[in-house]
PyMOL Python script that loads the backbone (N, CA, C, O; Angstrom):
from pymol import cmd

cmd.read_pdbstr("""\
ATOM      1  N   MET A   1      11.698  -4.462   5.188  1.00  0.00           N
ATOM      2  CA  MET A   1      10.979  -3.216   5.283  1.00  0.00           C
ATOM      3  C   MET A   1      10.295  -2.926   3.952  1.00  0.00           C
ATOM      4  O   MET A   1      10.858  -3.182   2.887  1.00  0.00           O
ATOM      5  N   ALA A   2       9.111  -2.404   4.016  1.00  0.00           N
ATOM      6  CA  ALA A   2       8.260  -2.219   2.845  1.00  0.00           C
ATOM      7  C   ALA A   2       8.511  -0.878   2.149  1.00  0.00           C
ATOM      8  O   ALA A   2       9.252  -0.026   2.640  1.00  0.00           O
ATOM      9  N   LEU A   3       7.875  -0.727   1.005  1.00  0.00           N
ATOM     10  CA  LEU A   3       7.980   0.492   0.207  1.00  0.00           C
ATOM     11  C   LEU A   3       6.665   1.251   0.303  1.00  0.00           C
ATOM     12  O   LEU A   3       5.609   0.718  -0.038  1.00  0.00           O
ATOM     13  N   LEU A   4       6.729   2.500   0.769  1.00  0.00           N
ATOM     14  CA  LEU A   4       5.556   3.363   0.849  1.00  0.00           C
ATOM     15  C   LEU A   4       5.551   4.284  -0.362  1.00  0.00           C
ATOM     16  O   LEU A   4       6.541   4.961  -0.642  1.00  0.00           O
ATOM     17  N   ILE A   5       4.424   4.306  -1.082  1.00  0.00           N
ATOM     18  CA  ILE A   5       4.282   5.143  -2.272  1.00  0.00           C
ATOM     19  C   ILE A   5       3.249   6.227  -1.961  1.00  0.00           C
ATOM     20  O   ILE A   5       2.085   5.933  -1.690  1.00  0.00           O
ATOM     21  N   VAL A   6       3.691   7.477  -2.005  1.00  0.00           N
ATOM     22  CA  VAL A   6       2.847   8.632  -1.689  1.00  0.00           C
ATOM     23  C   VAL A   6       2.322   9.214  -3.005  1.00  0.00           C
ATOM     24  O   VAL A   6       3.045   9.208  -4.001  1.00  0.00           O
ATOM     25  N   PRO A   7       1.085   9.716  -3.034  1.00  0.00           N
ATOM     26  CA  PRO A   7       0.530  10.241  -4.279  1.00  0.00           C
ATOM     27  C   PRO A   7       1.348  11.339  -4.953  1.00  0.00           C
ATOM     28  O   PRO A   7       1.239  11.522  -6.166  1.00  0.00           O
ATOM     29  N   ASP A   8       2.164  12.072  -4.200  1.00  0.00           N
ATOM     30  CA  ASP A   8       2.965  13.148  -4.805  1.00  0.00           C
ATOM     31  C   ASP A   8       4.221  12.628  -5.504  1.00  0.00           C
ATOM     32  O   ASP A   8       5.012  13.417  -6.020  1.00  0.00           O
ATOM     33  N   GLY A   9       4.408  11.316  -5.524  1.00  0.00           N
ATOM     34  CA  GLY A   9       5.562  10.724  -6.190  1.00  0.00           C
ATOM     35  C   GLY A   9       6.714  10.406  -5.266  1.00  0.00           C
ATOM     36  O   GLY A   9       7.767   9.962  -5.724  1.00  0.00           O
ATOM     37  N   THR A  10       6.538  10.622  -3.975  1.00  0.00           N
ATOM     38  CA  THR A  10       7.567  10.274  -3.005  1.00  0.00           C
ATOM     39  C   THR A  10       7.532   8.776  -2.748  1.00  0.00           C
ATOM     40  O   THR A  10       6.468   8.196  -2.532  1.00  0.00           O
ATOM     41  N   PHE A  11       8.703   8.158  -2.772  1.00  0.00           N
ATOM     42  CA  PHE A  11       8.845   6.743  -2.449  1.00  0.00           C
ATOM     43  C   PHE A  11       9.693   6.643  -1.191  1.00  0.00           C
ATOM     44  O   PHE A  11      10.820   7.137  -1.157  1.00  0.00           O
ATOM     45  N   ILE A  12       9.155   6.006  -0.157  1.00  0.00           N
ATOM     46  CA  ILE A  12       9.875   5.848   1.102  1.00  0.00           C
ATOM     47  C   ILE A  12      10.189   4.364   1.279  1.00  0.00           C
ATOM     48  O   ILE A  12       9.297   3.545   1.497  1.00  0.00           O
ATOM     49  N   GLU A  13      11.469   4.042   1.181  1.00  0.00           N
ATOM     50  CA  GLU A  13      11.893   2.653   1.363  1.00  0.00           C
ATOM     51  C   GLU A  13      12.073   2.366   2.851  1.00  0.00           C
ATOM     52  O   GLU A  13      12.221   3.282   3.659  1.00  0.00           O
ATOM     53  N   ASP A  14      12.060   1.121   3.187  1.00  0.00           N
ATOM     54  CA  ASP A  14      12.295   0.664   4.564  1.00  0.00           C
ATOM     55  C   ASP A  14      11.214   1.121   5.535  1.00  0.00           C
ATOM     56  O   ASP A  14      11.510   1.399   6.698  1.00  0.00           O
ATOM     57  N   TRP A  15       9.968   1.203   5.078  1.00  0.00           N
ATOM     58  CA  TRP A  15       8.866   1.509   5.982  1.00  0.00           C
ATOM     59  C   TRP A  15       8.617   0.278   6.851  1.00  0.00           C
ATOM     60  O   TRP A  15       8.528  -0.829   6.321  1.00  0.00           O
ATOM     61  N   PRO A  16       8.503   0.438   8.172  1.00  0.00           N
ATOM     62  CA  PRO A  16       8.235  -0.723   9.027  1.00  0.00           C
ATOM     63  C   PRO A  16       6.881  -1.336   8.672  1.00  0.00           C
ATOM     64  O   PRO A  16       5.886  -0.626   8.522  1.00  0.00           O
ATOM     65  N   ALA A  17       6.858  -2.643   8.541  1.00  0.00           N
ATOM     66  CA  ALA A  17       5.625  -3.293   8.070  1.00  0.00           C
ATOM     67  C   ALA A  17       5.404  -4.642   8.714  1.00  0.00           C
ATOM     68  O   ALA A  17       4.959  -5.580   8.052  1.00  0.00           O
ATOM     69  N   ASP A  18       5.709  -4.757  10.000  1.00  0.00           N
ATOM     70  CA  ASP A  18       5.611  -6.076  10.616  1.00  0.00           C
ATOM     71  C   ASP A  18       4.349  -6.291  11.447  1.00  0.00           C
ATOM     72  O   ASP A  18       4.213  -7.319  12.109  1.00  0.00           O
ATOM     73  N   CYS A  19       3.412  -5.318  11.418  1.00  0.00           N
ATOM     74  CA  CYS A  19       2.163  -5.519  12.150  1.00  0.00           C
ATOM     75  C   CYS A  19       1.054  -4.653  11.536  1.00  0.00           C
ATOM     76  O   CYS A  19       1.327  -3.725  10.775  1.00  0.00           O
ATOM     77  N   LEU A  20      -0.175  -4.967  11.875  1.00  0.00           N
ATOM     78  CA  LEU A  20      -1.327  -4.265  11.341  1.00  0.00           C
ATOM     79  C   LEU A  20      -1.273  -2.769  11.655  1.00  0.00           C
ATOM     80  O   LEU A  20      -1.644  -1.948  10.817  1.00  0.00           O
ATOM     81  N   GLU A  21      -0.821  -2.416  12.839  1.00  0.00           N
ATOM     82  CA  GLU A  21      -0.726  -1.000  13.215  1.00  0.00           C
ATOM     83  C   GLU A  21       0.188  -0.221  12.259  1.00  0.00           C
ATOM     84  O   GLU A  21      -0.133   0.902  11.871  1.00  0.00           O
ATOM     85  N   HIS A  22       1.319  -0.815  11.883  1.00  0.00           N
ATOM     86  CA  HIS A  22       2.225  -0.166  10.924  1.00  0.00           C
ATOM     87  C   HIS A  22       1.555  -0.017   9.565  1.00  0.00           C
ATOM     88  O   HIS A  22       1.709   1.005   8.896  1.00  0.00           O
ATOM     89  N   TRP A  23       0.808  -1.044   9.162  1.00  0.00           N
ATOM     90  CA  TRP A  23       0.110  -0.994   7.877  1.00  0.00           C
ATOM     91  C   TRP A  23      -0.919   0.131   7.878  1.00  0.00           C
ATOM     92  O   TRP A  23      -0.996   0.914   6.931  1.00  0.00           O
ATOM     93  N   GLN A  24      -1.709   0.206   8.952  1.00  0.00           N
ATOM     94  CA  GLN A  24      -2.746   1.233   9.035  1.00  0.00           C
ATOM     95  C   GLN A  24      -2.146   2.633   9.105  1.00  0.00           C
ATOM     96  O   GLN A  24      -2.700   3.572   8.533  1.00  0.00           O
ATOM     97  N   ASN A  25      -1.032   2.781   9.792  1.00  0.00           N
ATOM     98  CA  ASN A  25      -0.356   4.080   9.825  1.00  0.00           C
ATOM     99  C   ASN A  25       0.138   4.466   8.436  1.00  0.00           C
ATOM    100  O   ASN A  25       0.088   5.638   8.062  1.00  0.00           O
ATOM    101  N   ALA A  26       0.607   3.508   7.683  1.00  0.00           N
ATOM    102  CA  ALA A  26       1.137   3.782   6.349  1.00  0.00           C
ATOM    103  C   ALA A  26       0.053   4.303   5.415  1.00  0.00           C
ATOM    104  O   ALA A  26       0.281   5.263   4.679  1.00  0.00           O
ATOM    105  N   VAL A  27      -1.128   3.679   5.436  1.00  0.00           N
ATOM    106  CA  VAL A  27      -2.197   4.061   4.506  1.00  0.00           C
ATOM    107  C   VAL A  27      -3.218   5.002   5.140  1.00  0.00           C
ATOM    108  O   VAL A  27      -4.183   5.403   4.489  1.00  0.00           O
ATOM    109  N   ASP A  28      -3.010   5.350   6.390  1.00  0.00           N
ATOM    110  CA  ASP A  28      -3.882   6.288   7.105  1.00  0.00           C
ATOM    111  C   ASP A  28      -5.316   5.783   7.199  1.00  0.00           C
ATOM    112  O   ASP A  28      -6.266   6.509   6.905  1.00  0.00           O
ATOM    113  N   GLY A  29      -5.456   4.526   7.615  1.00  0.00           N
ATOM    114  CA  GLY A  29      -6.797   3.975   7.802  1.00  0.00           C
ATOM    115  C   GLY A  29      -6.822   2.467   7.664  1.00  0.00           C
ATOM    116  O   GLY A  29      -5.795   1.793   7.748  1.00  0.00           O
ATOM    117  N   TYR A  30      -8.037   1.953   7.448  1.00  0.00           N
ATOM    118  CA  TYR A  30      -8.216   0.514   7.273  1.00  0.00           C
ATOM    119  C   TYR A  30      -7.555   0.059   5.971  1.00  0.00           C
ATOM    120  O   TYR A  30      -7.581   0.769   4.966  1.00  0.00           O
ATOM    121  N   VAL A  31      -6.970  -1.125   6.007  1.00  0.00           N
ATOM    122  CA  VAL A  31      -6.218  -1.600   4.848  1.00  0.00           C
ATOM    123  C   VAL A  31      -7.026  -2.570   3.995  1.00  0.00           C
ATOM    124  O   VAL A  31      -7.851  -3.338   4.490  1.00  0.00           O
ATOM    125  N   GLU A  32      -6.760  -2.503   2.712  1.00  0.00           N
ATOM    126  CA  GLU A  32      -7.264  -3.464   1.739  1.00  0.00           C
ATOM    127  C   GLU A  32      -6.055  -3.992   0.989  1.00  0.00           C
ATOM    128  O   GLU A  32      -5.189  -3.218   0.582  1.00  0.00           O
ATOM    129  N   ALA A  33      -5.989  -5.295   0.803  1.00  0.00           N
ATOM    130  CA  ALA A  33      -4.845  -5.916   0.135  1.00  0.00           C
ATOM    131  C   ALA A  33      -5.133  -6.146  -1.340  1.00  0.00           C
ATOM    132  O   ALA A  33      -6.210  -6.606  -1.718  1.00  0.00           O
ATOM    133  N   ILE A  34      -4.148  -5.816  -2.163  1.00  0.00           N
ATOM    134  CA  ILE A  34      -4.187  -6.115  -3.594  1.00  0.00           C
ATOM    135  C   ILE A  34      -2.962  -6.980  -3.871  1.00  0.00           C
ATOM    136  O   ILE A  34      -1.831  -6.539  -3.674  1.00  0.00           O
ATOM    137  N   HIS A  35      -3.183  -8.197  -4.323  1.00  0.00           N
ATOM    138  CA  HIS A  35      -2.082  -9.108  -4.605  1.00  0.00           C
ATOM    139  C   HIS A  35      -1.599  -8.870  -6.029  1.00  0.00           C
ATOM    140  O   HIS A  35      -2.366  -8.995  -6.984  1.00  0.00           O
ATOM    141  N   LEU A  36      -0.333  -8.529  -6.163  1.00  0.00           N
ATOM    142  CA  LEU A  36       0.247  -8.173  -7.454  1.00  0.00           C
ATOM    143  C   LEU A  36       0.766  -9.404  -8.181  1.00  0.00           C
ATOM    144  O   LEU A  36       1.042 -10.429  -7.559  1.00  0.00           O
ATOM    145  N   THR A  37       0.898  -9.302  -9.500  1.00  0.00           N
ATOM    146  CA  THR A  37       1.316 -10.448 -10.309  1.00  0.00           C
ATOM    147  C   THR A  37       2.746 -10.884 -10.021  1.00  0.00           C
ATOM    148  O   THR A  37       3.097 -12.032 -10.295  1.00  0.00           O
ATOM    149  N   ASN A  38       3.587  -9.999  -9.473  1.00  0.00           N
ATOM    150  CA  ASN A  38       4.974 -10.374  -9.178  1.00  0.00           C
ATOM    151  C   ASN A  38       5.116 -11.054  -7.817  1.00  0.00           C
ATOM    152  O   ASN A  38       6.228 -11.395  -7.412  1.00  0.00           O
ATOM    153  N   GLY A  39       4.001 -11.254  -7.105  1.00  0.00           N
ATOM    154  CA  GLY A  39       4.041 -11.910  -5.798  1.00  0.00           C
ATOM    155  C   GLY A  39       3.973 -10.953  -4.626  1.00  0.00           C
ATOM    156  O   GLY A  39       3.700 -11.374  -3.502  1.00  0.00           O
ATOM    157  N   ASP A  40       4.217  -9.664  -4.866  1.00  0.00           N
ATOM    158  CA  ASP A  40       4.126  -8.670  -3.799  1.00  0.00           C
ATOM    159  C   ASP A  40       2.659  -8.412  -3.459  1.00  0.00           C
ATOM    160  O   ASP A  40       1.762  -8.781  -4.216  1.00  0.00           O
ATOM    161  N   THR A  41       2.429  -7.778  -2.316  1.00  0.00           N
ATOM    162  CA  THR A  41       1.092  -7.377  -1.898  1.00  0.00           C
ATOM    163  C   THR A  41       1.097  -5.874  -1.674  1.00  0.00           C
ATOM    164  O   THR A  41       1.969  -5.347  -0.984  1.00  0.00           O
ATOM    165  N   MET A  42       0.131  -5.191  -2.252  1.00  0.00           N
ATOM    166  CA  MET A  42      -0.004  -3.755  -2.058  1.00  0.00           C
ATOM    167  C   MET A  42      -1.164  -3.515  -1.091  1.00  0.00           C
ATOM    168  O   MET A  42      -2.268  -4.022  -1.289  1.00  0.00           O
ATOM    169  N   LEU A  43      -0.899  -2.745  -0.059  1.00  0.00           N
ATOM    170  CA  LEU A  43      -1.936  -2.380   0.890  1.00  0.00           C
ATOM    171  C   LEU A  43      -2.344  -0.944   0.624  1.00  0.00           C
ATOM    172  O   LEU A  43      -1.500  -0.061   0.473  1.00  0.00           O
ATOM    173  N   VAL A  44      -3.661  -0.719   0.568  1.00  0.00           N
ATOM    174  CA  VAL A  44      -4.202   0.608   0.298  1.00  0.00           C
ATOM    175  C   VAL A  44      -5.289   0.915   1.319  1.00  0.00           C
ATOM    176  O   VAL A  44      -5.748   0.025   2.035  1.00  0.00           O
ATOM    177  N   ASN A  45      -5.694   2.162   1.383  1.00  0.00           N
ATOM    178  CA  ASN A  45      -6.777   2.582   2.267  1.00  0.00           C
ATOM    179  C   ASN A  45      -8.094   2.156   1.632  1.00  0.00           C
ATOM    180  O   ASN A  45      -8.426   2.588   0.529  1.00  0.00           O
ATOM    181  N   GLU A  46      -8.840   1.309   2.332  1.00  0.00           N
ATOM    182  CA  GLU A  46     -10.074   0.789   1.738  1.00  0.00           C
ATOM    183  C   GLU A  46     -11.161   1.851   1.610  1.00  0.00           C
ATOM    184  O   GLU A  46     -12.124   1.662   0.866  1.00  0.00           O
ATOM    185  N   GLU A  47     -11.019   2.964   2.326  1.00  0.00           N
ATOM    186  CA  GLU A  47     -11.990   4.052   2.249  1.00  0.00           C
ATOM    187  C   GLU A  47     -11.423   5.259   1.508  1.00  0.00           C
ATOM    188  O   GLU A  47     -11.948   6.366   1.629  1.00  0.00           O
ATOM    189  N   GLY A  48     -10.359   5.051   0.745  1.00  0.00           N
ATOM    190  CA  GLY A  48      -9.674   6.157   0.085  1.00  0.00           C
ATOM    191  C   GLY A  48     -10.569   7.011  -0.791  1.00  0.00           C
ATOM    192  O   GLY A  48     -10.496   8.239  -0.738  1.00  0.00           O
ATOM    193  N   MET A  49     -11.412   6.383  -1.595  1.00  0.00           N
ATOM    194  CA  MET A  49     -12.293   7.140  -2.471  1.00  0.00           C
ATOM    195  C   MET A  49     -13.351   7.876  -1.650  1.00  0.00           C
ATOM    196  O   MET A  49     -13.649   9.039  -1.924  1.00  0.00           O
ATOM    197  N   LEU A  50     -13.917   7.210  -0.650  1.00  0.00           N
ATOM    198  CA  LEU A  50     -14.933   7.840   0.196  1.00  0.00           C
ATOM    199  C   LEU A  50     -14.383   9.046   0.944  1.00  0.00           C
ATOM    200  O   LEU A  50     -15.100  10.016   1.188  1.00  0.00           O
ATOM    201  N   ARG A  51     -13.113   8.980   1.304  1.00  0.00           N
ATOM    202  CA  ARG A  51     -12.474  10.072   2.037  1.00  0.00           C
ATOM    203  C   ARG A  51     -11.860  11.118   1.106  1.00  0.00           C
ATOM    204  O   ARG A  51     -11.204  12.054   1.561  1.00  0.00           O
ATOM    205  N   SER A  52     -12.077  10.954  -0.191  1.00  0.00           N
ATOM    206  CA  SER A  52     -11.565  11.892  -1.205  1.00  0.00           C
ATOM    207  C   SER A  52     -10.054  12.056  -1.136  1.00  0.00           C
ATOM    208  O   SER A  52      -9.535  13.162  -1.286  1.00  0.00           O
ATOM    209  N   LEU A  53      -9.351  10.951  -0.908  1.00  0.00           N
ATOM    210  CA  LEU A  53      -7.894  10.990  -0.939  1.00  0.00           C
ATOM    211  C   LEU A  53      -7.456  11.149  -2.392  1.00  0.00           C
ATOM    212  O   LEU A  53      -8.186  10.744  -3.297  1.00  0.00           O
ATOM    213  N   PRO A  54      -6.286  11.729  -2.635  1.00  0.00           N
ATOM    214  CA  PRO A  54      -5.840  11.915  -4.016  1.00  0.00           C
ATOM    215  C   PRO A  54      -5.511  10.580  -4.681  1.00  0.00           C
ATOM    216  O   PRO A  54      -5.063   9.637  -4.030  1.00  0.00           O
ATOM    217  N   GLN A  55      -5.745  10.522  -5.998  1.00  0.00           N
ATOM    218  CA  GLN A  55      -5.367   9.319  -6.738  1.00  0.00           C
ATOM    219  C   GLN A  55      -3.854   9.178  -6.734  1.00  0.00           C
ATOM    220  O   GLN A  55      -3.119  10.165  -6.782  1.00  0.00           O
ATOM    221  N   ASN A  56      -3.410   7.944  -6.677  1.00  0.00           N
ATOM    222  CA  ASN A  56      -1.988   7.656  -6.629  1.00  0.00           C
ATOM    223  C   ASN A  56      -1.569   6.957  -7.931  1.00  0.00           C
ATOM    224  O   ASN A  56      -1.562   5.730  -8.023  1.00  0.00           O
ATOM    225  N   GLU A  57      -1.223   7.771  -8.927  1.00  0.00           N
ATOM    226  CA  GLU A  57      -0.822   7.241 -10.231  1.00  0.00           C
ATOM    227  C   GLU A  57       0.404   6.334 -10.128  1.00  0.00           C
ATOM    228  O   GLU A  57       0.523   5.359 -10.869  1.00  0.00           O
ATOM    229  N   TYR A  58       1.302   6.654  -9.218  1.00  0.00           N
ATOM    230  CA  TYR A  58       2.532   5.874  -9.062  1.00  0.00           C
ATOM    231  C   TYR A  58       2.212   4.471  -8.558  1.00  0.00           C
ATOM    232  O   TYR A  58       2.774   3.492  -9.050  1.00  0.00           O
ATOM    233  N   ALA A  59       1.320   4.370  -7.586  1.00  0.00           N
ATOM    234  CA  ALA A  59       0.921   3.061  -7.076  1.00  0.00           C
ATOM    235  C   ALA A  59       0.129   2.282  -8.116  1.00  0.00           C
ATOM    236  O   ALA A  59       0.266   1.062  -8.215  1.00  0.00           O
ATOM    237  N   MET A  60      -0.704   2.980  -8.895  1.00  0.00           N
ATOM    238  CA  MET A  60      -1.494   2.301  -9.916  1.00  0.00           C
ATOM    239  C   MET A  60      -0.598   1.640 -10.953  1.00  0.00           C
ATOM    240  O   MET A  60      -0.945   0.588 -11.489  1.00  0.00           O
ATOM    241  N   SER A  61       0.550   2.246 -11.243  1.00  0.00           N
ATOM    242  CA  SER A  61       1.457   1.648 -12.223  1.00  0.00           C
ATOM    243  C   SER A  61       2.032   0.319 -11.716  1.00  0.00           C
ATOM    244  O   SER A  61       2.402  -0.534 -12.523  1.00  0.00           O
ATOM    245  N   TYR A  62       2.112   0.135 -10.407  1.00  0.00           N
ATOM    246  CA  TYR A  62       2.603  -1.115  -9.838  1.00  0.00           C
ATOM    247  C   TYR A  62       1.607  -2.256 -10.065  1.00  0.00           C
ATOM    248  O   TYR A  62       2.000  -3.419 -10.150  1.00  0.00           O
ATOM    249  N   CYS A  63       0.343  -1.924 -10.162  1.00  0.00           N
ATOM    250  CA  CYS A  63      -0.658  -2.982 -10.368  1.00  0.00           C
ATOM    251  C   CYS A  63      -1.235  -2.910 -11.773  1.00  0.00           C
ATOM    252  O   CYS A  63      -2.406  -3.224 -11.989  1.00  0.00           O
ATOM    253  N   ASP A  64      -0.404  -2.492 -12.733  1.00  0.00           N
ATOM    254  CA  ASP A  64      -0.761  -2.470 -14.153  1.00  0.00           C
ATOM    255  C   ASP A  64      -2.035  -1.671 -14.431  1.00  0.00           C
ATOM    256  O   ASP A  64      -2.777  -1.981 -15.363  1.00  0.00           O
ATOM    257  N   ASN A  65      -2.283  -0.643 -13.619  1.00  0.00           N
ATOM    258  CA  ASN A  65      -3.447   0.235 -13.775  1.00  0.00           C
ATOM    259  C   ASN A  65      -4.776  -0.520 -13.787  1.00  0.00           C
ATOM    260  O   ASN A  65      -5.745  -0.067 -14.396  1.00  0.00           O
ATOM    261  N   LYS A  66      -4.820  -1.670 -13.115  1.00  0.00           N
ATOM    262  CA  LYS A  66      -6.058  -2.447 -13.033  1.00  0.00           C
ATOM    263  C   LYS A  66      -6.931  -1.978 -11.875  1.00  0.00           C
ATOM    264  O   LYS A  66      -8.101  -2.350 -11.783  1.00  0.00           O
ATOM    265  N   HIS A  67      -6.362  -1.163 -10.993  1.00  0.00           N
ATOM    266  CA  HIS A  67      -7.089  -0.645  -9.834  1.00  0.00           C
ATOM    267  C   HIS A  67      -6.870   0.856  -9.766  1.00  0.00           C
ATOM    268  O   HIS A  67      -5.824   1.362 -10.172  1.00  0.00           O
ATOM    269  N   ILE A  68      -7.858   1.555  -9.255  1.00  0.00           N
ATOM    270  CA  ILE A  68      -7.657   2.965  -8.943  1.00  0.00           C
ATOM    271  C   ILE A  68      -7.253   3.019  -7.478  1.00  0.00           C
ATOM    272  O   ILE A  68      -7.982   2.553  -6.603  1.00  0.00           O
ATOM    273  N   ILE A  69      -6.095   3.588  -7.225  1.00  0.00           N
ATOM    274  CA  ILE A  69      -5.555   3.673  -5.868  1.00  0.00           C
ATOM    275  C   ILE A  69      -5.734   5.100  -5.373  1.00  0.00           C
ATOM    276  O   ILE A  69      -5.340   6.056  -6.041  1.00  0.00           O
ATOM    277  N   TRP A  70      -6.323   5.230  -4.214  1.00  0.00           N
ATOM    278  CA  TRP A  70      -6.560   6.524  -3.583  1.00  0.00           C
ATOM    279  C   TRP A  70      -5.689   6.625  -2.339  1.00  0.00           C
ATOM    280  O   TRP A  70      -5.776   5.772  -1.456  1.00  0.00           O
ATOM    281  N   GLY A  71      -4.873   7.627  -2.257  1.00  0.00           N
ATOM    282  CA  GLY A  71      -4.028   7.826  -1.084  1.00  0.00           C
ATOM    283  C   GLY A  71      -2.731   7.032  -1.158  1.00  0.00           C
ATOM    284  O   GLY A  71      -2.305   6.602  -2.230  1.00  0.00           O
ATOM    285  N   ARG A  72      -2.121   6.851  -0.006  1.00  0.00           N
ATOM    286  CA  ARG A  72      -0.824   6.179   0.056  1.00  0.00           C
ATOM    287  C   ARG A  72      -0.988   4.670  -0.090  1.00  0.00           C
ATOM    288  O   ARG A  72      -2.026   4.101   0.251  1.00  0.00           O
ATOM    289  N   ALA A  73       0.067   4.036  -0.608  1.00  0.00           N
ATOM    290  CA  ALA A  73       0.070   2.587  -0.800  1.00  0.00           C
ATOM    291  C   ALA A  73       1.360   2.016  -0.226  1.00  0.00           C
ATOM    292  O   ALA A  73       2.424   2.627  -0.327  1.00  0.00           O
ATOM    293  N   LEU A  74       1.251   0.848   0.371  1.00  0.00           N
ATOM    294  CA  LEU A  74       2.393   0.166   0.963  1.00  0.00           C
ATOM    295  C   LEU A  74       2.599  -1.156   0.237  1.00  0.00           C
ATOM    296  O   LEU A  74       1.689  -1.983   0.173  1.00  0.00           O
ATOM    297  N   VAL A  75       3.796  -1.353  -0.309  1.00  0.00           N
ATOM    298  CA  VAL A  75       4.103  -2.584  -1.054  1.00  0.00           C
ATOM    299  C   VAL A  75       4.950  -3.494  -0.177  1.00  0.00           C
ATOM    300  O   VAL A  75       6.026  -3.114   0.284  1.00  0.00           O
ATOM    301  N   LEU A  76       4.442  -4.706   0.044  1.00  0.00           N
ATOM    302  CA  LEU A  76       5.120  -5.704   0.871  1.00  0.00           C
ATOM    303  C   LEU A  76       5.636  -6.838   0.000  1.00  0.00           C
ATOM    304  O   LEU A  76       4.989  -7.230  -0.971  1.00  0.00           O
ATOM    305  N   THR A  77       6.789  -7.355   0.348  1.00  0.00           N
ATOM    306  CA  THR A  77       7.292  -8.563  -0.300  1.00  0.00           C
ATOM    307  C   THR A  77       6.481  -9.753   0.210  1.00  0.00           C
ATOM    308  O   THR A  77       5.796  -9.639   1.226  1.00  0.00           O
ATOM    309  N   PRO A  78       6.550 -10.886  -0.478  1.00  0.00           N
ATOM    310  CA  PRO A  78       5.838 -12.071   0.024  1.00  0.00           C
ATOM    311  C   PRO A  78       6.257 -12.443   1.452  1.00  0.00           C
ATOM    312  O   PRO A  78       5.427 -12.877   2.250  1.00  0.00           O
ATOM    313  N   GLU A  79       7.528 -12.274   1.765  1.00  0.00           N
ATOM    314  CA  GLU A  79       8.013 -12.599   3.108  1.00  0.00           C
ATOM    315  C   GLU A  79       7.421 -11.663   4.149  1.00  0.00           C
ATOM    316  O   GLU A  79       7.021 -12.106   5.226  1.00  0.00           O
ATOM    317  N   GLU A  80       7.362 -10.371   3.840  1.00  0.00           N
ATOM    318  CA  GLU A  80       6.776  -9.402   4.769  1.00  0.00           C
ATOM    319  C   GLU A  80       5.296  -9.685   4.992  1.00  0.00           C
ATOM    320  O   GLU A  80       4.799  -9.574   6.112  1.00  0.00           O
ATOM    321  N   TRP A  81       4.600 -10.047   3.932  1.00  0.00           N
ATOM    322  CA  TRP A  81       3.176 -10.361   4.017  1.00  0.00           C
ATOM    323  C   TRP A  81       2.958 -11.601   4.897  1.00  0.00           C
ATOM    324  O   TRP A  81       2.092 -11.597   5.771  1.00  0.00           O
ATOM    325  N   GLU A  82       3.732 -12.642   4.667  1.00  0.00           N
ATOM    326  CA  GLU A  82       3.565 -13.898   5.405  1.00  0.00           C
ATOM    327  C   GLU A  82       4.009 -13.798   6.859  1.00  0.00           C
ATOM    328  O   GLU A  82       3.414 -14.437   7.726  1.00  0.00           O
ATOM    329  N   ASN A  83       5.039 -13.012   7.143  1.00  0.00           N
ATOM    330  CA  ASN A  83       5.624 -12.980   8.480  1.00  0.00           C
ATOM    331  C   ASN A  83       5.077 -11.886   9.383  1.00  0.00           C
ATOM    332  O   ASN A  83       5.534 -11.750  10.518  1.00  0.00           O
ATOM    333  N   ALA A  84       4.128 -11.113   8.921  1.00  0.00           N
ATOM    334  CA  ALA A  84       3.587 -10.015   9.729  1.00  0.00           C
ATOM    335  C   ALA A  84       2.797 -10.556  10.908  1.00  0.00           C
ATOM    336  O   ALA A  84       2.188 -11.623  10.821  1.00  0.00           O
ATOM    337  N   ASN A  85       2.810  -9.829  11.993  1.00  0.00           N
ATOM    338  CA  ASN A  85       2.070 -10.197  13.203  1.00  0.00           C
ATOM    339  C   ASN A  85       0.659  -9.625  13.105  1.00  0.00           C
ATOM    340  O   ASN A  85       0.323  -8.605  13.707  1.00  0.00           O
ATOM    341  N   VAL A  86      -0.152 -10.336  12.314  1.00  0.00           N
ATOM    342  CA  VAL A  86      -1.536  -9.867  12.110  1.00  0.00           C
ATOM    343  C   VAL A  86      -2.494 -10.929  12.585  1.00  0.00           C
ATOM    344  O   VAL A  86      -3.709 -10.745  12.507  1.00  0.00           O
TER     345      VAL A  86
END
""", "prot")
cmd.dss("prot")
cmd.show_as("cartoon", "prot")
cmd.util.cbc("prot")
cmd.orient("prot")
């Protein structure tokens, strides 16, 4: 189960992440993948900035502040990323 990071600082562990529908529900829209240096994959809303979603400082810290993350972010382990029904 994946980790959902909400812009208000809430972290929700064990978010279901085994299919595209779960991913889209987590980020509230179309997903964009950011591959992290530790092997995990962070999924974010690809239209987050266009939709004026709040910046997610907590998620940005996971990717060494190399990306601006708008809205909620879902962090998947390599196994979750590879085994998803997408």
